[in-house]
N, CA, C and O atoms as a GROMACS GRO file, in nm:
protein
  344
    1MET      N    1  -4.712  -4.668 -12.676
    1MET     CA    2  -4.752  -4.679 -12.539
    1MET      C    3  -4.631  -4.717 -12.454
    1MET      O    4  -4.558  -4.811 -12.488
    2ASP      N    5  -4.609  -4.646 -12.347
    2ASP     CA    6  -4.498  -4.674 -12.256
    2ASP      C    7  -4.553  -4.728 -12.124
    2ASP      O    8  -4.663  -4.693 -12.082
    3PHE      N    9  -4.475  -4.813 -12.061
    3PHE     CA   10  -4.510  -4.867 -11.930
    3PHE      C   11  -4.398  -4.836 -11.833
    3PHE      O   12  -4.280  -4.835 -11.869
    4THR      N   13  -4.435  -4.810 -11.711
    4THR     CA   14  -4.338  -4.788 -11.604
    4THR      C   15  -4.356  -4.897 -11.501
    4THR      O   16  -4.467  -4.919 -11.452
    5PHE      N   17  -4.249  -4.966 -11.468
    5PHE     CA   18  -4.253  -5.070 -11.366
    5PHE      C   19  -4.212  -5.012 -11.232
    5PHE      O   20  -4.125  -4.925 -11.225
    6ARG      N   21  -4.274  -5.061 -11.128
    6ARG     CA   22  -4.236  -5.023 -10.992
    6ARG      C   23  -4.194  -5.150 -10.921
    6ARG      O   24  -4.268  -5.249 -10.920
    7GLN      N   25  -4.078  -5.148 -10.862
    7GLN     CA   26  -4.026  -5.265 -10.792
    7GLN      C   27  -4.110  -5.292 -10.666
    7GLN      O   28  -4.133  -5.201 -10.586
    8ILE      N   29  -4.155  -5.417 -10.650
    8ILE     CA   30  -4.233  -5.452 -10.531
    8ILE      C   31  -4.161  -5.554 -10.444
    8ILE      O   32  -4.212  -5.594 -10.340
    9GLY      N   33  -4.042  -5.595 -10.486
    9GLY     CA   34  -3.966  -5.691 -10.407
    9GLY      C   35  -3.836  -5.727 -10.475
    9GLY      O   36  -3.795  -5.665 -10.573
   10ILE      N   37  -3.772  -5.828 -10.419
   10ILE     CA   38  -3.641  -5.872 -10.470
   10ILE      C   39  -3.639  -6.025 -10.471
   10ILE      O   40  -3.683  -6.089 -10.376
   11ILE      N   41  -3.588  -6.082 -10.579
   11ILE     CA   42  -3.564  -6.226 -10.585
   11ILE      C   43  -3.419  -6.249 -10.545
   11ILE      O   44  -3.327  -6.194 -10.606
   12HIS      N   45  -3.398  -6.330 -10.443
   12HIS     CA   46  -3.263  -6.360 -10.395
   12HIS      C   47  -3.222  -6.498 -10.445
   12HIS      O   48  -3.298  -6.594 -10.435
   13SER      N   49  -3.102  -6.507 -10.497
   13SER     CA   50  -3.048  -6.631 -10.550
   13SER      C   51  -2.910  -6.654 -10.488
   13SER      O   52  -2.841  -6.558 -10.455
   14PRO      N   53  -2.870  -6.780 -10.471
   14PRO     CA   54  -2.735  -6.804 -10.421
   14PRO      C   55  -2.627  -6.776 -10.526
   14PRO      O   56  -2.508  -6.775 -10.493
   15PHE      N   57  -2.667  -6.752 -10.650
   15PHE     CA   58  -2.570  -6.731 -10.757
   15PHE      C   59  -2.538  -6.582 -10.771
   15PHE      O   60  -2.628  -6.500 -10.785
   16THR      N   61  -2.412  -6.550 -10.767
   16THR     CA   62  -2.370  -6.411 -10.779
   16THR      C   63  -2.300  -6.381 -10.911
   16THR      O   64  -2.277  -6.265 -10.944
   17GLU      N   65  -2.265  -6.485 -10.985
   17GLU     CA   66  -2.199  -6.471 -11.114
   17GLU      C   67  -2.275  -6.552 -11.219
   17GLU      O   68  -2.327  -6.659 -11.188
   18LYS      N   69  -2.282  -6.501 -11.341
   18LYS     CA   70  -2.352  -6.570 -11.449
   18LYS      C   71  -2.297  -6.711 -11.469
   18LYS      O   72  -2.373  -6.805 -11.493
   19LYS      N   73  -2.165  -6.727 -11.458
   19LYS     CA   74  -2.103  -6.857 -11.481
   19LYS      C   75  -2.139  -6.959 -11.374
   19LYS      O   76  -2.120  -7.079 -11.395
   20GLN      N   77  -2.190  -6.916 -11.258
   20GLN     CA   78  -2.232  -7.008 -11.152
   20GLN      C   79  -2.371  -7.066 -11.178
   20GLN      O   80  -2.406  -7.170 -11.122
   21THR      N   81  -2.450  -7.000 -11.260
   21THR     CA   82  -2.589  -7.038 -11.282
   21THR      C   83  -2.596  -7.169 -11.358
   21THR      O   84  -2.532  -7.184 -11.462
   22PRO      N   85  -2.674  -7.266 -11.309
   22PRO     CA   86  -2.686  -7.395 -11.378
   22PRO      C   87  -2.745  -7.380 -11.517
   22PRO      O   88  -2.832  -7.296 -11.540
   23ILE      N   89  -2.699  -7.462 -11.610
   23ILE     CA   90  -2.753  -7.460 -11.746
   23ILE      C   91  -2.896  -7.516 -11.744
   23ILE      O   92  -2.984  -7.460 -11.809
   24GLN      N   93  -2.917  -7.623 -11.671
   24GLN     CA   94  -3.050  -7.683 -11.655
   24GLN      C   95  -3.091  -7.667 -11.509
   24GLN      O   96  -3.040  -7.739 -11.423
   25PRO      N   97  -3.182  -7.577 -11.480
   25PRO     CA   98  -3.216  -7.552 -11.339
   25PRO      C   99  -3.278  -7.671 -11.268
   25PRO      O  100  -3.276  -7.675 -11.145
   26THR      N  101  -3.334  -7.767 -11.340
   26THR     CA  102  -3.394  -7.883 -11.275
   26THR      C  103  -3.289  -7.973 -11.210
   26THR      O  104  -3.322  -8.058 -11.127
   27ARG      N  105  -3.163  -7.955 -11.246
   27ARG     CA  106  -3.056  -8.035 -11.187
   27ARG      C  107  -2.992  -7.967 -11.067
   27ARG      O  108  -2.899  -8.021 -11.008
   28SER      N  109  -3.039  -7.851 -11.032
   28SER     CA  110  -2.981  -7.776 -10.922
   28SER      C  111  -3.062  -7.796 -10.794
   28SER      O  112  -3.185  -7.809 -10.799
   29GLN      N  113  -2.994  -7.800 -10.683
   29GLN     CA  114  -3.059  -7.808 -10.552
   29GLN      C  115  -3.061  -7.671 -10.484
   29GLN      O  116  -3.094  -7.660 -10.366
   30ALA      N  117  -3.025  -7.568 -10.559
   30ALA     CA  118  -3.017  -7.433 -10.502
   30ALA      C  119  -3.155  -7.384 -10.458
   30ALA      O  120  -3.257  -7.415 -10.521
   31ILE      N  121  -3.156  -7.309 -10.352
   31ILE     CA  122  -3.280  -7.252 -10.298
   31ILE      C  123  -3.270  -7.100 -10.307
   31ILE      O  124  -3.173  -7.040 -10.264
   32GLY      N  125  -3.372  -7.041 -10.364
   32GLY     CA  126  -3.382  -6.896 -10.370
   32GLY      C  127  -3.500  -6.850 -10.286
   32GLY      O  128  -3.581  -6.931 -10.242
   33THR      N  129  -3.509  -6.722 -10.264
   33THR     CA  130  -3.621  -6.665 -10.189
   33THR      C  131  -3.674  -6.542 -10.260
   33THR      O  132  -3.604  -6.479 -10.339
   34VAL      N  133  -3.797  -6.511 -10.230
   34VAL     CA  134  -3.860  -6.391 -10.284
   34VAL      C  135  -3.895  -6.301 -10.166
   34VAL      O  136  -3.967  -6.342 -10.075
   35GLU      N  137  -3.846  -6.180 -10.170
   35GLU     CA  138  -3.876  -6.081 -10.067
   35GLU      C  139  -3.975  -5.981 -10.125
   35GLU      O  140  -3.944  -5.913 -10.224
   36VAL      N  141  -4.092  -5.971 -10.065
   36VAL     CA  142  -4.191  -5.872 -10.106
   36VAL      C  143  -4.182  -5.758 -10.005
   36VAL      O  144  -4.187  -5.782  -9.884
   37PHE      N  145  -4.170  -5.637 -10.054
   37PHE     CA  146  -4.159  -5.522  -9.964
   37PHE      C  147  -4.284  -5.512  -9.876
   37PHE      O  148  -4.394  -5.541  -9.922
   38PRO      N  149  -4.267  -5.470  -9.750
   38PRO     CA  150  -4.376  -5.468  -9.653
   38PRO      C  151  -4.503  -5.398  -9.701
   38PRO      O  152  -4.614  -5.441  -9.669
   39GLU      N  153  -4.490  -5.290  -9.776
   39GLU     CA  154  -4.608  -5.216  -9.820
   39GLU      C  155  -4.693  -5.294  -9.921
   39GLU      O  156  -4.804  -5.251  -9.954
   40PHE      N  157  -4.642  -5.408  -9.971
   40PHE     CA  158  -4.716  -5.491 -10.065
   40PHE      C  159  -4.757  -5.625 -10.004
   40PHE      O  160  -4.816  -5.708 -10.072
   41ALA      N  161  -4.727  -5.646  -9.878
   41ALA     CA  162  -4.751  -5.775  -9.813
   41ALA      C  163  -4.899  -5.815  -9.814
   41ALA      O  164  -4.929  -5.933  -9.828
   42ASP      N  165  -4.991  -5.721  -9.801
   42ASP     CA  166  -5.134  -5.755  -9.803
   42ASP      C  167  -5.175  -5.820  -9.935
   42ASP      O  168  -5.274  -5.893  -9.939
   43GLY      N  169  -5.103  -5.794 -10.040
   43GLY     CA  170  -5.133  -5.852 -10.170
   43GLY      C  171  -5.105  -6.001 -10.178
   43GLY      O  172  -5.144  -6.066 -10.275
   44LEU      N  173  -5.038  -6.056 -10.079
   44LEU     CA  174  -5.006  -6.199 -10.076
   44LEU      C  175  -5.117  -6.283 -10.015
   44LEU      O  176  -5.111  -6.406 -10.019
   45GLU      N  177  -5.217  -6.219  -9.958
   45GLU     CA  178  -5.325  -6.292  -9.890
   45GLU      C  179  -5.393  -6.389  -9.986
   45GLU      O  180  -5.434  -6.351 -10.096
   46GLY      N  181  -5.406  -6.515  -9.944
   46GLY     CA  182  -5.470  -6.618 -10.024
   46GLY      C  183  -5.379  -6.688 -10.122
   46GLY      O  184  -5.421  -6.782 -10.189
   47LEU      N  185  -5.254  -6.645 -10.132
   47LEU     CA  186  -5.161  -6.703 -10.227
   47LEU      C  187  -5.128  -6.849 -10.196
   47LEU      O  188  -5.093  -6.925 -10.286
   48ASP      N  189  -5.139  -6.888 -10.071
   48ASP     CA  190  -5.104  -7.024 -10.032
   48ASP      C  191  -5.198  -7.129 -10.091
   48ASP      O  192  -5.172  -7.248 -10.078
   49GLY      N  193  -5.306  -7.088 -10.155
   49GLY     CA  194  -5.398  -7.181 -10.218
   49GLY      C  195  -5.361  -7.216 -10.361
   49GLY      O  196  -5.434  -7.290 -10.427
   50PHE      N  197  -5.251  -7.165 -10.410
   50PHE     CA  198  -5.208  -7.188 -10.548
   50PHE      C  199  -5.083  -7.274 -10.552
   50PHE      O  200  -5.003  -7.274 -10.459
   51SER      N  201  -5.067  -7.350 -10.661
   51SER     CA  202  -4.951  -7.436 -10.675
   51SER      C  203  -4.833  -7.366 -10.742
   51SER      O  204  -4.718  -7.408 -10.725
   52HIS      N  205  -4.860  -7.259 -10.818
   52HIS     CA  206  -4.754  -7.191 -10.891
   52HIS      C  207  -4.770  -7.040 -10.879
   52HIS      O  208  -4.880  -6.988 -10.856
   53LEU      N  209  -4.660  -6.972 -10.896
   53LEU     CA  210  -4.657  -6.827 -10.895
   53LEU      C  211  -4.570  -6.782 -11.011
   53LEU      O  212  -4.458  -6.832 -11.026
   54ILE      N  213  -4.617  -6.691 -11.091
   54ILE     CA  214  -4.538  -6.638 -11.202
   54ILE      C  215  -4.473  -6.508 -11.158
   54ILE      O  216  -4.542  -6.414 -11.117
   55LEU      N  217  -4.342  -6.501 -11.166
   55LEU     CA  218  -4.268  -6.382 -11.127
   55LEU      C  219  -4.213  -6.313 -11.252
   55LEU      O  220  -4.150  -6.377 -11.335
   56LEU      N  221  -4.238  -6.187 -11.264
   56LEU     CA  222  -4.178  -6.106 -11.371
   56LEU      C  223  -4.059  -6.034 -11.309
   56LEU      O  224  -4.069  -5.975 -11.202
   57TYR      N  225  -3.948  -6.038 -11.378
   57TYR     CA  226  -3.828  -5.980 -11.320
   57TYR      C  227  -3.744  -5.910 -11.426
   57TYR      O  228  -3.762  -5.931 -11.546
   58ILE      N  229  -3.654  -5.829 -11.379
   58ILE     CA  230  -3.562  -5.756 -11.466
   58ILE      C  231  -3.420  -5.794 -11.427
   58ILE      O  232  -3.384  -5.792 -11.309
   59PHE      N  233  -3.340  -5.828 -11.525
   59PHE     CA  234  -3.198  -5.854 -11.500
   59PHE      C  235  -3.129  -5.719 -11.484
   59PHE      O  236  -3.078  -5.662 -11.581
   60ASP      N  237  -3.127  -5.668 -11.364
   60ASP     CA  238  -3.076  -5.533 -11.340
   60ASP      C  239  -2.925  -5.522 -11.351
   60ASP      O  240  -2.872  -5.411 -11.354
   61ARG      N  241  -2.856  -5.633 -11.356
   61ARG     CA  242  -2.709  -5.629 -11.367
   61ARG      C  243  -2.660  -5.673 -11.505
   61ARG      O  244  -2.540  -5.693 -11.526
   62SER      N  245  -2.753  -5.688 -11.597
   62SER     CA  246  -2.718  -5.731 -11.731
   62SER      C  247  -2.640  -5.621 -11.802
   62SER      O  248  -2.669  -5.502 -11.788
   63GLU      N  249  -2.542  -5.663 -11.879
   63GLU     CA  250  -2.460  -5.568 -11.954
   63GLU      C  251  -2.470  -5.602 -12.103
   63GLU      O  252  -2.403  -5.693 -12.151
   64GLY      N  253  -2.553  -5.528 -12.173
   64GLY     CA  254  -2.568  -5.550 -12.316
   64GLY      C  255  -2.653  -5.672 -12.347
   64GLY      O  256  -2.694  -5.745 -12.257
   65TYR      N  257  -2.677  -5.693 -12.474
   65TYR     CA  258  -2.756  -5.808 -12.517
   65TYR      C  259  -2.734  -5.833 -12.664
   65TYR      O  260  -2.679  -5.748 -12.736
   66THR      N  261  -2.776  -5.949 -12.709
   66THR     CA  262  -2.778  -5.983 -12.850
   66THR      C  263  -2.911  -6.051 -12.878
   66THR      O  264  -2.962  -6.123 -12.792
   67LEU      N  265  -2.968  -6.030 -12.994
   67LEU     CA  266  -3.100  -6.083 -13.024
   67LEU      C  267  -3.099  -6.224 -13.079
   67LEU      O  268  -3.201  -6.293 -13.078
   68ARG      N  269  -2.982  -6.268 -13.128
   68ARG     CA  270  -2.970  -6.406 -13.179
   68ARG      C  271  -2.855  -6.472 -13.106
   68ARG      O  272  -2.744  -6.418 -13.101
   69ILE      N  273  -2.882  -6.590 -13.050
   69ILE     CA  274  -2.778  -6.660 -12.975
   69ILE      C  275  -2.777  -6.807 -13.013
   69ILE      O  276  -2.874  -6.860 -13.067
   70GLN      N  277  -2.665  -6.872 -12.985
   70GLN     CA  278  -2.653  -7.016 -13.005
   70GLN      C  279  -2.652  -7.080 -12.867
   70GLN      O  280  -2.552  -7.072 -12.796
   71PRO      N  281  -2.764  -7.142 -12.827
   71PRO     CA  282  -2.771  -7.203 -12.695
   71PRO      C  283  -2.668  -7.314 -12.676
   71PRO      O  284  -2.621  -7.374 -12.773
   72PHE      N  285  -2.634  -7.341 -12.552
   72PHE     CA  286  -2.543  -7.448 -12.515
   72PHE      C  287  -2.597  -7.579 -12.572
   72PHE      O  288  -2.716  -7.607 -12.562
   73LEU      N  289  -2.511  -7.659 -12.630
   73LEU     CA  290  -2.543  -7.790 -12.689
   73LEU      C  291  -2.640  -7.780 -12.807
   73LEU      O  292  -2.715  -7.875 -12.833
   74ASP      N  293  -2.640  -7.669 -12.878
   74ASP     CA  294  -2.726  -7.652 -12.995
   74ASP      C  295  -2.639  -7.607 -13.112
   74ASP      O  296  -2.545  -7.530 -13.093
   75ASP      N  297  -2.669  -7.655 -13.232
   75ASP     CA  298  -2.591  -7.619 -13.350
   75ASP      C  299  -2.646  -7.496 -13.422
   75ASP      O  300  -2.579  -7.441 -13.509
   76CYS      N  301  -2.766  -7.454 -13.387
   76CYS     CA  302  -2.832  -7.346 -13.458
   76CYS      C  303  -2.847  -7.221 -13.372
   76CYS      O  304  -2.851  -7.227 -13.249
   77PHE      N  305  -2.856  -7.108 -13.440
   77PHE     CA  306  -2.886  -6.983 -13.371
   77PHE      C  307  -3.038  -6.969 -13.358
   77PHE      O  308  -3.114  -7.015 -13.443
   78HIS      N  309  -3.080  -6.906 -13.251
   78HIS     CA  310  -3.222  -6.881 -13.224
   78HIS      C  311  -3.238  -6.738 -13.176
   78HIS      O  312  -3.144  -6.678 -13.125
   79GLY      N  313  -3.358  -6.686 -13.192
   79GLY     CA  314  -3.388  -6.557 -13.131
   79GLY      C  315  -3.386  -6.572 -12.980
   79GLY      O  316  -3.435  -6.672 -12.927
   80VAL      N  317  -3.330  -6.476 -12.911
   80VAL     CA  318  -3.312  -6.486 -12.766
   80VAL      C  319  -3.443  -6.512 -12.692
   80VAL      O  320  -3.442  -6.576 -12.586
   81PHE      N  321  -3.556  -6.464 -12.745
   81PHE     CA  322  -3.684  -6.482 -12.677
   81PHE      C  323  -3.737  -6.625 -12.691
   81PHE      O  324  -3.831  -6.663 -12.622
   82ALA      N  325  -3.676  -6.705 -12.779
   82ALA     CA  326  -3.715  -6.844 -12.797
   82ALA      C  327  -3.626  -6.938 -12.715
   82ALA      O  328  -3.627  -7.059 -12.734
   83THR      N  329  -3.549  -6.880 -12.624
   83THR     CA  330  -3.457  -6.958 -12.541
   83THR      C  331  -3.471  -6.917 -12.394
   83THR      O  332  -3.549  -6.828 -12.360
   84ARG      N  333  -3.395  -6.984 -12.310
   84ARG     CA  334  -3.389  -6.945 -12.169
   84ARG      C  335  -3.261  -6.867 -12.140
   84ARG      O  336  -3.222  -6.851 -12.025
   85TYR      N  337  -3.196  -6.820 -12.245
   85TYR     CA  338  -3.071  -6.748 -12.229
   85TYR      C  339  -3.094  -6.620 -12.149
   85TYR      O  340  -3.188  -6.546 -12.177
   86PRO      N  341  -3.009  -6.595 -12.049
   86PRO     CA  342  -3.029  -6.474 -11.967
   86PRO      C  343  -2.996  -6.345 -12.040
   86PRO      O  344  -3.009  -6.237 -11.983
   0.00000   0.00000   0.00000
């Protein structure tokens, strides 16, 4: 089964380089924004009644990948999906 994604907006971040991204995002004061394209704006109605929003995104500028990585400050390798590694 194949799925096709259609972009409905853009997540904007102040970080333009991977090395700028904080290791622990809870220690960052950075502010990002989410832009939803106008044709999807009606889908936001009632969203203000929720405390959280889950965003699915694609790293469109990613170059290659590895399935096993050693996270920062960790002695062991882990599968990439078990980490927050970009």
